[in-house]
DSSP file (Angstrom, degrees, kcal/mol; ACC not computed):
  #  RESIDUE AA STRUCTURE BP1 BP2  ACC     N-H-->O    O-->H-N    N-H-->O    O-->H-N    TCO  KAPPA ALPHA  PHI   PSI    X-CA   Y-CA   Z-CA
    1    1 A M     >        0   0    0      0, 0.0     4,-1.8     0, 0.0     5,-0.2   0.000 360.0 360.0 360.0 -35.7  -34.3   12.8 -130.9
    2    2 A A  H  >  +     0   0    0      1,-0.2     4,-1.7     2,-0.2     5,-0.1   0.877 360.0  54.1 -61.5 -36.0  -30.7   12.3 -130.8
    3    3 A D  H  > S+     0   0    0      1,-0.2     4,-1.7     2,-0.2    -1,-0.2   0.871 105.8  52.8 -65.8 -35.7  -30.9   12.3 -127.0
    4    4 A E  H  4 S+     0   0    0      1,-0.2    -1,-0.2     2,-0.2    -2,-0.2   0.864 108.6  49.3 -68.5 -34.3  -33.5    9.7 -127.0
    5    5 A D  H  X S+     0   0    0     -4,-1.8     4,-1.1     1,-0.2    -1,-0.2   0.842 110.5  51.6 -71.7 -34.0  -31.4    7.3 -129.2
    6    6 A R  H  X S+     0   0    0     -4,-1.7     4,-2.5    -5,-0.2     5,-0.2   0.863 100.8  62.6 -71.2 -36.2  -28.4    7.8 -126.9
    7    7 A G  H  X S+     0   0    0     -4,-1.7     4,-2.4     1,-0.2     5,-0.2   0.957 107.0  37.5 -58.2 -61.5  -30.2    7.0 -123.7
    8    8 A P  H  > S+     0   0    0      0, 0.0     4,-2.5     0, 0.0    -1,-0.2   0.862 117.0  53.5 -65.5 -32.6  -31.2    3.4 -124.3
    9    9 A G  H  X S+     0   0    0     -4,-1.1     4,-2.5     2,-0.2    -2,-0.2   0.909 111.0  45.8 -67.3 -40.9  -27.9    2.6 -126.1
   10   10 A F  H  X S+     0   0    0     -4,-2.5     4,-2.9     2,-0.2    -1,-0.2   0.938 114.7  47.4 -64.8 -47.0  -25.8    3.9 -123.2
   11   11 A F  H  X S+     0   0    0     -4,-2.4     4,-2.6    -5,-0.2     5,-0.2   0.904 112.9  48.8 -63.1 -41.8  -27.9    2.1 -120.6
   12   12 A T  H  X S+     0   0    0     -4,-2.5     4,-2.8    -5,-0.2     5,-0.2   0.922 113.3  47.4 -64.1 -44.5  -27.8   -1.2 -122.7
   13   13 A G  H  X S+     0   0    0     -4,-2.5     4,-3.0    -5,-0.2     5,-0.2   0.905 111.6  50.8 -61.9 -41.6  -24.0   -0.8 -123.1
   14   14 A F  H  X S+     0   0    0     -4,-2.9     4,-2.4     2,-0.2    -2,-0.2   0.936 114.2  42.9 -61.8 -46.7  -23.6   -0.1 -119.4
   15   15 A V  H  X S+     0   0    0     -4,-2.6     4,-2.5     2,-0.2    -2,-0.2   0.927 116.3  48.1 -66.7 -44.7  -25.6   -3.1 -118.4
   16   16 A L  H  X S+     0   0    0     -4,-2.8     4,-2.3    -5,-0.2    -2,-0.2   0.896 112.7  48.9 -63.5 -41.1  -23.9   -5.4 -121.0
   17   17 A G  H  X S+     0   0    0     -4,-3.0     4,-2.6    -5,-0.2    -1,-0.2   0.889 110.6  51.0 -65.3 -40.1  -20.5   -4.1 -119.9
   18   18 A S  H  X S+     0   0    0     -4,-2.4     4,-2.6    -5,-0.2    -2,-0.2   0.918 110.6  48.6 -63.3 -42.5  -21.3   -4.8 -116.3
   19   19 A L  H  X S+     0   0    0     -4,-2.5     4,-2.5     2,-0.2    -2,-0.2   0.912 112.3  47.6 -63.2 -43.0  -22.4   -8.3 -117.0
   20   20 A I  H  X S+     0   0    0     -4,-2.3     4,-2.5     2,-0.2    -2,-0.2   0.905 113.1  49.7 -64.6 -40.7  -19.3   -9.0 -119.0
   21   21 A G  H  X S+     0   0    0     -4,-2.6     4,-2.5     2,-0.2    -2,-0.2   0.909 111.5  48.3 -63.9 -42.5  -17.2   -7.5 -116.2
   22   22 A A  H  X S+     0   0    0     -4,-2.6     4,-2.2     2,-0.2    -2,-0.2   0.923 113.0  47.7 -65.9 -42.7  -18.9   -9.6 -113.6
   23   23 A F  H  X S+     0   0    0     -4,-2.5     4,-2.2     2,-0.2    -2,-0.2   0.915 113.0  48.3 -62.8 -43.4  -18.5  -12.8 -115.6
   24   24 A A  H  X S+     0   0    0     -4,-2.5     4,-2.7     1,-0.2    -2,-0.2   0.895 109.9  53.4 -64.7 -38.7  -14.8  -12.0 -116.3
   25   25 A A  H  X S+     0   0    0     -4,-2.5     4,-1.0     1,-0.2    -1,-0.2   0.901 109.2  48.3 -63.1 -40.2  -14.4  -11.4 -112.6
   26   26 A L  H  < S+     0   0    0     -4,-2.2    -1,-0.2     2,-0.2    -2,-0.2   0.904 114.8  45.5 -65.4 -40.6  -15.9  -14.7 -111.7
   27   27 A L  H  < S+     0   0    0     -4,-2.2    -2,-0.2     1,-0.2    -1,-0.2   0.880 122.0  35.8 -69.3 -38.2  -13.7  -16.5 -114.3
   28   28 A L  H  < S+     0   0    0     -4,-2.7    -1,-0.2    -5,-0.2    -2,-0.2   0.423  89.3 119.5 -98.5   0.4  -10.5  -14.7 -113.3
   29   29 A A     <  -     0   0    0     -4,-1.0    -3,-0.0    -5,-0.2    -4,-0.0  -0.278  69.7-103.5 -66.4 152.5  -11.1  -14.5 -109.5
   30   30 A P        -     0   0    0      0, 0.0    -1,-0.1     0, 0.0     3,-0.1  -0.069  58.8 -60.3 -65.4 178.1   -8.6  -16.2 -107.2
   31   31 A R        -     0   0    0      1,-0.1     5,-0.0     2,-0.1     0, 0.0  -0.043  67.2 -88.0 -55.9 159.9   -9.5  -19.4 -105.5
   32   32 A P     >  -     0   0    0      0, 0.0     4,-2.7     0, 0.0     5,-0.2  -0.218  45.9 -97.6 -65.0 164.9  -12.5  -19.6 -103.2
   33   33 A G  H  > S+     0   0    0      1,-0.2     4,-2.7     2,-0.2     5,-0.2   0.861 122.5  52.0 -55.0 -41.8  -12.0  -18.8  -99.6
   34   34 A D  H  > S+     0   0    0      2,-0.2     4,-2.3     1,-0.2    -1,-0.2   0.935 112.5  45.3 -64.0 -44.5  -11.7  -22.4  -98.4
   35   35 A E  H  > S+     0   0    0      2,-0.2     4,-2.6     1,-0.2    -2,-0.2   0.912 113.0  51.2 -64.1 -41.2   -9.0  -23.1 -101.0
   36   36 A T  H  X S+     0   0    0     -4,-2.7     4,-2.5     2,-0.2    -2,-0.2   0.911 110.4  48.7 -62.2 -43.6   -7.2  -19.9 -100.1
   37   37 A R  H  X S+     0   0    0     -4,-2.7     4,-2.7    -5,-0.2    -1,-0.2   0.910 111.7  49.4 -64.7 -41.3   -7.2  -20.7  -96.4
   38   38 A E  H  X S+     0   0    0     -4,-2.3     4,-2.7     2,-0.2    -2,-0.2   0.918 111.2  49.5 -62.3 -42.0   -5.9  -24.2  -97.2
   39   39 A Q  H  X S+     0   0    0     -4,-2.6     4,-2.7     1,-0.2    -2,-0.2   0.908 111.2  49.1 -64.3 -40.3   -3.2  -22.7  -99.3
   40   40 A I  H  X S+     0   0    0     -4,-2.5     4,-2.8     2,-0.2    -2,-0.2   0.902 111.5  50.1 -64.8 -40.8   -2.3  -20.2  -96.6
   41   41 A K  H  X S+     0   0    0     -4,-2.7     4,-2.5     2,-0.2    -2,-0.2   0.927 112.4  46.6 -61.4 -44.3   -2.2  -23.1  -94.0
   42   42 A A  H  X S+     0   0    0     -4,-2.7     4,-2.3     1,-0.2    -2,-0.2   0.918 114.0  48.4 -65.0 -42.2    0.1  -25.2  -96.2
   43   43 A G  H  X S+     0   0    0     -4,-2.7     4,-2.4     1,-0.2    -2,-0.2   0.906 112.4  47.6 -64.5 -41.7    2.3  -22.2  -96.9
   44   44 A S  H  X S+     0   0    0     -4,-2.8     4,-2.5     2,-0.2    -1,-0.2   0.872 110.5  52.5 -69.0 -34.8    2.5  -21.3  -93.2
   45   45 A A  H  X S+     0   0    0     -4,-2.5     4,-2.4    -5,-0.2    -2,-0.2   0.921 110.8  47.7 -64.7 -42.0    3.3  -25.0  -92.3
   46   46 A E  H  X S+     0   0    0     -4,-2.3     4,-2.6     2,-0.2    -2,-0.2   0.919 112.0  49.8 -64.1 -42.7    6.1  -25.0  -94.9
   47   47 A L  H  X S+     0   0    0     -4,-2.4     4,-2.5     1,-0.2    -2,-0.2   0.896 110.7  49.9 -60.8 -41.0    7.4  -21.7  -93.5
   48   48 A R  H  X S+     0   0    0     -4,-2.5     4,-2.5     2,-0.2    -1,-0.2   0.904 110.7  49.7 -64.4 -41.4    7.3  -23.1  -90.0
   49   49 A R  H  X S+     0   0    0     -4,-2.4     4,-2.3     2,-0.2    -2,-0.2   0.918 112.3  47.5 -63.0 -43.6    9.2  -26.2  -91.2
   50   50 A Q  H  X S+     0   0    0     -4,-2.6     4,-2.6     2,-0.2    -2,-0.2   0.899 111.8  50.7 -65.1 -39.8   11.9  -24.1  -92.9
   51   51 A A  H  X S+     0   0    0     -4,-2.5     4,-2.6     2,-0.2    -2,-0.2   0.901 109.8  50.3 -64.1 -40.7   12.1  -21.9  -89.7
   52   52 A D  H  X S+     0   0    0     -4,-2.5     4,-2.3     2,-0.2    -2,-0.2   0.904 111.2  49.0 -64.2 -40.6   12.6  -25.0  -87.6
   53   53 A E  H  X S+     0   0    0     -4,-2.3     4,-2.6     2,-0.2    -2,-0.2   0.921 112.1  48.0 -63.6 -43.6   15.3  -26.2  -89.9
   54   54 A L  H  X S+     0   0    0     -4,-2.6     4,-2.7     1,-0.2    -2,-0.2   0.901 111.7  50.2 -64.2 -39.7   17.1  -22.9  -89.9
   55   55 A A  H  X S+     0   0    0     -4,-2.6     4,-2.4     2,-0.2    -1,-0.2   0.898 110.7  49.4 -66.1 -38.9   16.8  -22.8  -86.1
   56   56 A A  H  X S+     0   0    0     -4,-2.3     4,-2.3     2,-0.2    -2,-0.2   0.921 112.3  47.7 -65.3 -43.5   18.3  -26.3  -85.8
   57   57 A R  H  X S+     0   0    0     -4,-2.6     4,-2.8     2,-0.2    -2,-0.2   0.912 111.1  51.3 -62.6 -42.3   21.1  -25.4  -88.1
   58   58 A A  H  X S+     0   0    0     -4,-2.7     4,-2.7     1,-0.2    -2,-0.2   0.912 110.1  49.8 -61.7 -42.2   21.8  -22.2  -86.1
   59   59 A R  H  X S+     0   0    0     -4,-2.4     4,-2.6     2,-0.2    -1,-0.2   0.915 111.0  49.3 -62.1 -42.7   21.9  -24.3  -82.9
   60   60 A E  H  X S+     0   0    0     -4,-2.3     4,-2.8     2,-0.2    -2,-0.2   0.932 112.6  47.0 -62.4 -45.2   24.3  -26.7  -84.5
   61   61 A K  H  X S+     0   0    0     -4,-2.8     4,-2.9     1,-0.2    -2,-0.2   0.913 112.2  50.9 -62.4 -42.2   26.6  -23.8  -85.7
   62   62 A A  H  X S+     0   0    0     -4,-2.7     4,-2.2     2,-0.2    -1,-0.2   0.900 110.8  48.2 -63.7 -40.3   26.4  -22.2  -82.2
   63   63 A D  H  X S+     0   0    0     -4,-2.6     4,-2.4     2,-0.2    -2,-0.2   0.926 112.3  49.3 -64.2 -44.2   27.3  -25.5  -80.6
   64   64 A E  H  X S+     0   0    0     -4,-2.8     4,-2.5     1,-0.2    -2,-0.2   0.928 112.4  47.8 -59.1 -45.1   30.3  -25.9  -83.0
   65   65 A M  H  X S+     0   0    0     -4,-2.9     4,-2.6     1,-0.2    -1,-0.2   0.865 109.8  53.1 -65.7 -36.2   31.4  -22.3  -82.3
   66   66 A A  H  X S+     0   0    0     -4,-2.2     4,-2.5     2,-0.2    -1,-0.2   0.920 110.3  47.6 -65.1 -42.6   31.1  -22.9  -78.6
   67   67 A V  H  X S+     0   0    0     -4,-2.4     4,-2.5     2,-0.2    -2,-0.2   0.926 113.6  47.3 -63.2 -44.3   33.3  -26.0  -78.8
   68   68 A K  H  X S+     0   0    0     -4,-2.5     4,-2.7     2,-0.2    -2,-0.2   0.894 111.9  50.7 -63.8 -39.9   35.9  -24.1  -81.0
   69   69 A A  H  X S+     0   0    0     -4,-2.6     4,-2.6     2,-0.2    -1,-0.2   0.909 110.6  49.3 -66.0 -40.0   35.8  -21.2  -78.6
   70   70 A Q  H  X S+     0   0    0     -4,-2.5     4,-2.5     2,-0.2    -2,-0.2   0.919 112.5  47.5 -64.2 -42.2   36.4  -23.5  -75.6
   71   71 A Q  H  X S+     0   0    0     -4,-2.5     4,-2.5     2,-0.2    -2,-0.2   0.917 113.0  48.6 -63.8 -42.6   39.3  -25.2  -77.5
   72   72 A T  H  X S+     0   0    0     -4,-2.7     4,-2.8     2,-0.2    -2,-0.2   0.911 111.6  49.7 -62.9 -42.8   40.8  -21.8  -78.4
   73   73 A A  H  X S+     0   0    0     -4,-2.6     4,-2.6     1,-0.2    -2,-0.2   0.915 111.2  49.0 -64.2 -41.9   40.5  -20.6  -74.8
   74   74 A E  H  X S+     0   0    0     -4,-2.5     4,-2.5     2,-0.2    -1,-0.2   0.906 111.9  49.2 -63.6 -40.5   42.1  -23.8  -73.5
   75   75 A E  H  X S+     0   0    0     -4,-2.5     4,-3.0     2,-0.2     5,-0.2   0.930 112.2  48.0 -63.7 -45.1   45.0  -23.4  -76.0
   76   76 A L  H  X S+     0   0    0     -4,-2.8     4,-2.9     2,-0.2    -2,-0.2   0.906 111.8  49.8 -62.7 -40.6   45.4  -19.8  -75.0
   77   77 A I  H  X S+     0   0    0     -4,-2.6     4,-2.9     2,-0.2    -1,-0.2   0.927 111.5  48.6 -62.3 -44.4   45.4  -20.7  -71.4
   78   78 A A  H  X S+     0   0    0     -4,-2.5     4,-2.5     2,-0.2    -2,-0.2   0.931 113.5  47.0 -62.1 -45.0   48.0  -23.4  -72.0
   79   79 A R  H  X S+     0   0    0     -4,-3.0     4,-2.9     1,-0.2    -1,-0.2   0.919 112.2  50.6 -63.2 -41.3   50.2  -21.0  -73.9
   80   80 A G  H  X S+     0   0    0     -4,-2.9     4,-2.5    -5,-0.2    -2,-0.2   0.906 110.5  48.9 -62.8 -40.9   49.8  -18.4  -71.3
   81   81 A K  H  X S+     0   0    0     -4,-2.9     4,-2.7     2,-0.2    -2,-0.2   0.934 113.4  47.3 -63.2 -44.7   50.8  -20.8  -68.5
   82   82 A E  H  X S+     0   0    0     -4,-2.5     4,-2.3     1,-0.2    -2,-0.2   0.903 112.7  48.1 -64.3 -41.2   53.8  -21.9  -70.6
   83   83 A A  H  X S+     0   0    0     -4,-2.9     4,-2.5     2,-0.2    -1,-0.2   0.884 112.1  50.6 -65.8 -37.6   54.8  -18.3  -71.3
   84   84 A L  H  X S+     0   0    0     -4,-2.5     4,-2.7     2,-0.2    -2,-0.2   0.913 109.7  50.0 -64.2 -43.1   54.4  -17.5  -67.6
   85   85 A K  H  X S+     0   0    0     -4,-2.7     4,-2.7     2,-0.2    -2,-0.2   0.924 112.0  48.1 -61.3 -43.8   56.6  -20.5  -66.6
   86   86 A E  H  X S+     0   0    0     -4,-2.3     4,-2.9     1,-0.2    -2,-0.2   0.920 112.1  49.2 -63.4 -42.5   59.2  -19.3  -69.0
   87   87 A A  H  X S+     0   0    0     -4,-2.5     4,-2.4     2,-0.2    -2,-0.2   0.896 111.2  49.6 -64.0 -39.4   59.1  -15.8  -67.7
   88   88 A V  H  X S+     0   0    0     -4,-2.7     4,-2.9     2,-0.2    -2,-0.2   0.930 112.4  47.5 -63.6 -45.8   59.3  -17.0  -64.1
   89   89 A E  H  X S+     0   0    0     -4,-2.7     4,-2.6     2,-0.2    -2,-0.2   0.922 113.1  47.9 -61.9 -43.8   62.3  -19.1  -65.0
   90   90 A E  H  X S+     0   0    0     -4,-2.9     4,-2.7     2,-0.2    -1,-0.2   0.888 112.3  50.5 -62.7 -39.2   64.0  -16.3  -66.9
   91   91 A G  H  X S+     0   0    0     -4,-2.4     4,-2.6     2,-0.2    -2,-0.2   0.894 110.3  48.9 -64.2 -41.0   63.2  -14.0  -63.9
   92   92 A K  H  X S+     0   0    0     -4,-2.9     4,-3.0     2,-0.2    -2,-0.2   0.922 112.6  48.4 -63.3 -44.1   64.8  -16.5  -61.5
   93   93 A A  H  X S+     0   0    0     -4,-2.6     4,-2.5     1,-0.2    -2,-0.2   0.919 113.2  46.8 -61.7 -44.3   67.8  -16.8  -63.7
   94   94 A A  H  X S+     0   0    0     -4,-2.7     4,-2.6     2,-0.2    -1,-0.2   0.891 114.0  48.1 -65.9 -39.8   68.2  -13.1  -63.9
   95   95 A A  H  X S+     0   0    0     -4,-2.6     4,-2.9     2,-0.2    -2,-0.2   0.911 111.7  50.1 -65.9 -42.5   67.7  -12.6  -60.2
   96   96 A S  H  X S+     0   0    0     -4,-3.0     4,-2.4     2,-0.2    -2,-0.2   0.918 112.4  46.7 -62.3 -42.7   70.2  -15.4  -59.5
   97   97 A K  H  X S+     0   0    0     -4,-2.5     4,-2.6     2,-0.2    -2,-0.2   0.913 113.3  48.8 -66.3 -41.8   72.7  -13.7  -61.8
   98   98 A A  H  X S+     0   0    0     -4,-2.6     4,-2.4     1,-0.2    -2,-0.2   0.901 111.1  50.6 -63.4 -39.3   72.1  -10.3  -60.3
   99   99 A N  H  X S+     0   0    0     -4,-2.9     4,-2.6     2,-0.2    -2,-0.2   0.916 110.7  48.5 -64.3 -42.4   72.5  -11.8  -56.8
  100  100 A A  H  X S+     0   0    0     -4,-2.4     4,-2.4     2,-0.2    -2,-0.2   0.919 112.1  49.4 -64.7 -41.8   75.8  -13.4  -57.8
  101  101 A D  H  X S+     0   0    0     -4,-2.6     4,-2.3     1,-0.2    -2,-0.2   0.906 111.6  48.7 -63.5 -40.0   77.0  -10.1  -59.3
  102  102 A M  H  X S+     0   0    0     -4,-2.4     4,-3.0     2,-0.2    -2,-0.2   0.902 110.1  51.4 -64.4 -42.4   76.0   -8.3  -56.1
  103  103 A Q  H  X S+     0   0    0     -4,-2.6     4,-2.4     2,-0.2    -2,-0.2   0.920 110.2  49.7 -60.2 -43.9   77.8  -10.9  -54.0
  104  104 A T  H  X S+     0   0    0     -4,-2.4     4,-1.8     1,-0.2    -2,-0.2   0.925 113.7  44.9 -61.9 -45.7   81.0  -10.5  -56.1
  105  105 A K  H  X S+     0   0    0     -4,-2.3     4,-2.0     2,-0.2    -2,-0.2   0.890 111.5  53.1 -67.4 -39.1   80.8   -6.7  -55.8
  106  106 A L  H  X S+     0   0    0     -4,-3.0     4,-1.8     1,-0.2    -1,-0.2   0.902 108.6  49.8 -62.8 -41.3   80.1   -6.9  -52.1
  107  107 A E  H  X S+     0   0    0     -4,-2.4     4,-1.5     1,-0.2    -1,-0.2   0.877 108.5  53.4 -65.6 -36.3   83.2   -9.1  -51.6
  108  108 A Q  H  < S+     0   0    0     -4,-1.8    -1,-0.2     1,-0.2    -2,-0.2   0.891 110.4  47.1 -66.2 -37.6   85.3   -6.6  -53.5
  109  109 A Y  H  < S+     0   0    0     -4,-2.0    -1,-0.2     1,-0.2    -2,-0.2   0.810 108.0  55.5 -73.7 -28.6   84.1   -3.8  -51.2
  110  110 A K  H  < S+     0   0    0     -4,-1.8    -1,-0.2     1,-0.3    -2,-0.2   0.826 110.3  47.4 -70.5 -31.3   84.8   -5.9  -48.1
  111  111 A R    ><  +     0   0    0     -4,-1.5     3,-0.9     1,-0.2    -1,-0.3  -0.667  67.8 163.2-109.1  73.9   88.4   -6.4  -49.2
  112  112 A P  T 3   +     0   0    0      0, 0.0    -1,-0.2     0, 0.0    -2,-0.1   0.798  67.2  58.9 -66.2 -26.6   89.4   -2.9  -50.1
  113  113 A G  T 3         0   0    0      1,-0.2    -2,-0.1    -3,-0.2    -3,-0.0   0.646 360.0 360.0 -82.5 -12.3   93.1   -3.7  -50.1
  114  114 A E    <         0   0    0     -3,-0.9    -1,-0.2    -6,-0.2    -6,-0.0   0.514 360.0 360.0 -82.1 360.0   93.3   -6.3  -52.6
């Protein structure tokens, strides 16, 4: 007899629990498919807008860096040219001095008796 009392009670509880679970699932379920798709579209549009903004900022930064790099390169080239001119002038002066010294020594050797 105990088995007979347990059977209908278990089945009733199972059905009642299933109905309560289904009702709770309907109440707590996320938005319907159409709403979810619209939300995904809106989210993806926002992400695309943000990506476009970031890309635009990255292009601006890249352009700024390119201008700075060009300016730096021009400054370095100008400094290099100036340093090269100075080195050439110093080289000419050193060569001229060495030539004068050689001329003096050569004249001393030409006049051995003096």
